C-alpha positions in Angstrom: -20.9 -46.6 110.5 -23.6 -45.1 108.6 -25.4 -41.7 110.0 -29.1 -41.2 110.1 -30.7 -37.8 110.4 -34.3 -37.6 110.8 -36.0 -35.7 108.1 -38.4 -33.2 109.2 -42.2 -32.9 108.0 -41.5 -29.8 106.5 -38.2 -30.9 104.3 -40.6 -33.6 103.2 -43.2 -31.0 102.2 -40.6 -28.5 100.2 -39.1 -31.8 98.6 -42.7 -32.5 97.3 -43.6 -29.1 96.3 -39.8 -29.0 94.1 -40.8 -32.5 92.8 -44.2 -31.3 91.6 -42.7 -28.0 90.5 -40.0 -29.3 87.9 -42.6 -32.0 86.7 -45.2 -29.3 85.6 -42.3 -27.1 84.5 -40.8 -29.8 82.3 -44.4 -30.6 80.7 -46.2 -28.9 78.2 -49.7 -29.4 80.4 -49.8 -31.7 82.9 -53.1 -33.0 84.8 -53.3 -33.5 88.7 -53.7 -37.1 88.1 -51.0 -37.3 85.7 -48.7 -35.7 88.7 -50.0 -38.0 91.2 -49.3 -41.1 89.1 -45.7 -39.9 88.1 -44.5 -39.1 91.5 -46.4 -41.4 93.5 -48.3 -38.6 95.6 -51.7 -38.3 96.8 -53.9 -36.2 95.1 -54.7 -34.0 98.5 -50.8 -33.8 98.6 -50.8 -32.4 94.8 -53.6 -29.9 95.3 -51.9 -28.4 98.7 -49.2 -28.0 96.6 -50.4 -26.6 93.3 -52.4 -23.9 95.7 -49.2 -23.0 97.0 -47.3 -22.9 93.8 -50.1 -21.0 92.2 -50.0 -18.3 95.0 -46.4 -18.0 94.7 -47.2 -17.6 90.8 -44.9 -20.0 89.5 -47.8 -22.2 87.6 -50.7 -21.2 85.5 -53.8 -23.3 86.1 -56.2 -24.0 83.7 -59.7 -26.0 84.3 -57.8 -29.3 83.4 -54.3 -28.7 83.2 -51.0 -27.0 84.7 -48.2 -25.2 82.9 -45.2 -23.2 84.5 -45.6 -19.6 83.7 -43.7 -18.7 80.2 -42.0 -15.8 82.2 -40.0 -19.0 84.2 -38.9 -20.7 80.8 
């Protein structure tokens, strides 16, 4: 018998944030649209997570692209 667990909204948010960060970290520079297209997420979801990652000091945001801070590499 397969056990099914209910996934909470906060777990989905954390999962998406981690996916977004990993994609940014592994890219030299990437746009919000490229993230959305690659991960199949909406731009509002991308923007919300970009703000969280920026506020945490994990990424740098330029006018057109995002990248992980050099200290994290």
